[in-house]
N, C-alpha and C positions, 0 to 999 in steps of 0.2 A: 457655215463659217468654220466649224471645227469638225473634222471627220473622225471616224473610228479607225485607228491604225491596227493592222494585222501583222503578226510576226510570220515570216516565211513567205515564199512565193510558190504558187501552184502553176505548173506549166500547163498550157492549154492542150487538150487532147487533139489528136489528128482530126482533120475535117471529116465529119460524118460518123465519127466513132466517139461515143460517150465513155468517159472513164467509169468503170463499174464502182458503184457505191459513192461517187463524189457528191451527187445531188442529195443523196440520203444523209451523208455525213454533214453537209452544209446545213440542211434543215435541222438536224439534231443539234448542231452547234448553236444555231439561231434560237431554238427552243430553250436550250440550256442558258444562253445569255439572257433571254427574257425572264426566265425563272430566277436567275441570280439577281437581275435588276429589281424584280418585284420583291424579292426577299429583302434586299437592301432598303428599299423604300418602306417596306413594312416595318423593319427594325427601326428605321429613322422616325417613322410616324409614332411608333410605340414610345421611343425615347423622348421625342418632343412632347408628346402628350403627358408622359410621366413628369417631366421637368416642369411643364406648365401647371399641371394640376396640383403637384405637391408643393412647389415653391412659387412659380411665376405669377399666377393669378393673384395670390395673396399679396405678394410684394408689389405688384402693379397697382392693386387697389389701395395699398398704403401710400404709394407715391402719389396717385391721383388725389387721394383725400387731402394730402398736405398741400398740393397745388390748388385744389379747390378752395381750401381755407384761405390761401393767399390771394386768390382771385376775388374772393368775396370782399376783400378789404381794399380793392382798387377804388380810389376816390371818384374818378370820373365815371358817371353812370353809364355812358355809352361804351366806354372801354371795358367796364365791369361786365356789362351785358354780353359783349363780344367774348370775353374770356369764359364766362360761365356757360354761354351757349355752345362754344366750341368744346368744352369739356363734356357737356351732356350729349350733344348731337353726334359728336365724332368719337365717342367712346370705343367703338369698334376699331377705329384707326389706331388708337392707343394700344389696344390688345394685340392688334396685328403687328405694330412696331415691336412690342415686347416679345413676339414670337422669334425675332432674330436673336434673342438671347439663347435660343437652343442650338445655334449653329456651332459655336466653339466647343471643343472637347470638354473644357472645364467651365463650371458655373462661375460667373464674374458679376458681382453685385454692381460694380461701377458701370459695366456694360448695360445692365438692365436700367439703371437710373438715367444714363445719358440717352438711351433709346426713348424712354418715356418722356423725359424733359424736352428732347428735341422734337418729338411728335407734337407735344402740347404747344410748344413754341410755334411750330409751323402751322398748326391748325388755327391758333389764335391770330397769327399774322394774316392768314388767308381771310379770316372773317373781317378783320379791320381793313385790309386792303380792298375787299369787295365793297364794304359799306362806304368807304371814303374814295371810291374810284374817281369821283368827280374832281378830286384835287389834282389829278394828272399822274402821268407815269413816273415823274420824279418822286412823288410821294410813295408809290408802291416800291420803287427801287430802294429808297431810303429805309423803308420798313424791313425789307427782306435782306438788308445787309446783316441783320442779326443772325440769319441762318449760316452765314459764312463765319462771322466773328465768334459764334458760339463754339466753333471747332478749332479755334486758333488761339490757344492760351498765350497771353503776353501781348496780343495785339490791342491797339487802342479801341475803346468802345465808343461807337458813334451815337449821335443824337438821332434816334430812330424816328422821333415825332417832329422833326424840324419843319415839316410842311403842314402840321396840324395847328389849329388854333389853341389846342390844349393837348398835352401829352402826359397828364397826371395819372399815371397808372400805378403810382405808389411803389415804383421800382420793380414791377412785375416782370417786364421783359429783361431788364438788366439782371435780375436774380436768376431767371431761366438761363440766360447766356452764361453767367458765372458758374451756375451749377453744371452745365454741360462741359465747360472748360475744366472744372475741378475733376469731373469723372473721366474725362479724356486722359488726364494724367495717370489714372489707375489702369489704363489699358496697356499691357506690356508691349504690344506691337505698334503703338500709335505713331512713333517717329518714322517707322518704315512705311506706313500706309499714308501718312499725313499729306504728301504731295497729291496723291490721287484722290484722297478724301476731300481736300479743299477744292480740287477741280470739280468734283461731283457737286459740292455745296455751291460753287459759284454759278451753277446752272439755275439756281433759284431766282436769278434776275428775271427769267422769263415769266415768273408768276405775276409780276406787276402788269405785264402786257395782257394776260388772260382776262383781266378785269377792265380793260379799256372799253368804255361804253359805246364808242362809235365802231360799228362792225368793219367798215372800210379801213379806218386807221389801225384797228386791231390786227386785221389780216396782213396789212402791209408791214406793220411793226414786227409781227411774228416771223414773217418771211425774211425780213432784213436781219433779225436776230439770228435766225437759223443759218443764213448765208455767212454772217460774221463768225459764228461758231465753227462752221465748216472750214472757213479759211484759216482761223486761228489754231484749231486743233484738228488737223487733217487726220481723220480716223483710219487706223489700220484695221485690216481684216473685217471691214464692215460692208455689207451689201444693201444697206437701207437708205442709200442716198439717191434713189430714183427721183425724177423731176416732180412726181405727184405725191411725194411722201413727206414733205416738209412738216405737215401737221402731225405725222406719227413721231417725228423726231422732237418737235416742240412739246407734244403730249408727254413723251418719255422724260424729257427734261423737267417738266412740271411736277412729275411724281418724284418724291425724294426717297424712293425705295433704294436707289443706288447708294445714297448716303448711309442708310441703315445697314446695308450689306457691307459697306466699307468699315463701319464702326464695329460690326461683328468680327470682321477679319482682323481689325486692330486688337481685338481681345485675345488673339492667338499669340503664342510666345515668340515666334520668329517667322512672320509672313514675308514672302519674297516680293520683289517688285513685279516679277512676272505674274504671280498669283493675283496681285492687286490690279494689274492691267486687265487680266483675263476676267476677273470678277466685275470690274467696271464695265467692260464691253458687253458681257452677257446681260447685265442688268439694264444698262442704258439702251442697248439696241433692241432688246426683246422683252425682258421681264417687266420693266417699267412702262413701256408703251402698251403692253397687254393690259396691265393694271389700270392705266389711265383711260384707255379706250373702253374697258369694261365698266369703269366708274361712270364714264360719260354715257355709255349705253343705258345704264340704269336710270340716269337723270334726264334722258332726252325729252320726255314729256314735260317735266317740270321746267327745264331750261327753255324749251320752245314756248311754253305758255308765258314765261317771264321775260322772254327776249334776251336770255343770257347766252354767253358763248358756249357752244357745244362742239367738242372735238369730233365726235362721231358724225356730226352733221356735215363735216367737210367731205365725206365720201359722196360720190355722185348719187347713190341710192342706198337704201337699207339692205338690199340684197348684196350689193358690193361690200358694204360695211361688214355684214355678218361673215361673208366669205373671207375677207381680209383679216378681221379680228380673230376668226377661227384659226387662221394660219399663225397669227401672233401668239395665240394661246398654245398651240402645239409646239411652236418653236421655243416659247418661254420655258416650257418644261424640258424639252430636249437640251437646250442650252444650259439650264440649271444642272442637269446631270453630268455635263462635261467638266464642271468645276471641282476642285478638291472638296471632298465632303459633299459630292454632288447629290446624293440621296437626300441629305438634309435640306439643301437648297430646293430640291424638287418638291419636297413636302411643303415648304413655305409657299412656293409658286402655286401648288395645288390648293392650299388653304386660301390664298388670295383670290384665285379664280372662283372657288366655291363661295367665298364670302360675297363677292359682287353679284353672283348669280343666285343669291338666296334672299334678296330684298323683295318687298311687295311689288314694286313697279315692274320688275322683269317677269312677274307672274300674271300680268294683265293679259286678257284674252288675245289682244292683237300682237303680243310679244312672245307668247308661249312657244310657238314653233321656232322662232329665232333663238330663244333661250335654250331650247332643247338641242339645237345644232351647236351652240357654243359650249354647252355642257358636255356633249359627246366629244367635241374637240379636246376637251380637258382630260378625257380618259376616265377609267373606272374609279380612280382615287377621288376625282372631283365629284363624280356621281355619289360616292360614299359620303363625302364631307358636306355636300350641299344641304342635305336634310338636318345634319347635326348643327350646322351654323344657322340654319333657319330656326331651329328650336332656341338657340342662343339669342338670336335677334328678338324673338317673341318674349323670352324670359326677361330680357334687359331693355325692352321698349325701344329697340333699334330697327324695327321692321322697315322703315323707310329711310334710314340714315345712310 
């Protein structure tokens, strides 16, 4: 999608005669480029680690503690259980969202707060939507309106529980929405990024379809949604629209990583429309689908046993799935590097890949070979990070989350 431009033109040597030293010079330039890239990623990793360890993790824990206390006060017992379960089981997601705080040049407390609140909101709505899937797609769509309205200060707030027999959450969702809006106002580049940010958030409508209980209706609805999106937002510079790849596009739309990246961009002082579009495309086309498919890969046994929707199962075989997801993994990291501040995006992509490849389920005997292939596709940084994140999972009781 994005190539590497080279300055200058090298004229071809006459047929049968190699230009002396040309191949050697090219090999030397390639080695220098790789070393430079590795140095940049190393610096970005050290910078992100320092920011997270010194400030991020402590501030994230404080934010989560406040939201946990609020969730514990939800009057409706089922909604309260959904909220507390999401905070406990999906804690790794919250820390992952907080990692996007390391992307901007300057620390921004509003960015960290909105990343955490938005992730908590999305995880909660996912739990409620899954539990109440029997109420129909209209219910799921109504719930997930919150993910768009949370990023649009001044817009009217909907009745998200209009299809429920009770929606007494004690104002939990409304407070999350209002918190996100307030912190968006503290992002200096919000207005410049807002159109693309809201476009990314609008993709959350697909989340309701993921929990449709009937497999036939679900697949048809997902394909119709994908076709409508393709017609409405004709994608430029995208090569992911092959006839057998609709499930990669809907999987990518289901992951709100694109929203998190756009929020991080909004924390910059003067983001451009071009950078916003470039970031949107890289995440939606490659980074988000890679994350969604790796998540589905780790959950395949559980989803199969429970009869749940599995994106990875749409591939014709596990062999095909691993081959294709390996390509998504490789491209997610290469596309991350093309963005402004690419080394920082690359570190986040590597952390995401390593996180999904560090849970218990992917270490099962029947999956070890596939997991090794996926880890190799991620490169040396993923191999380095996977054991670290494995230790984090064990220490925080997140081995299977």
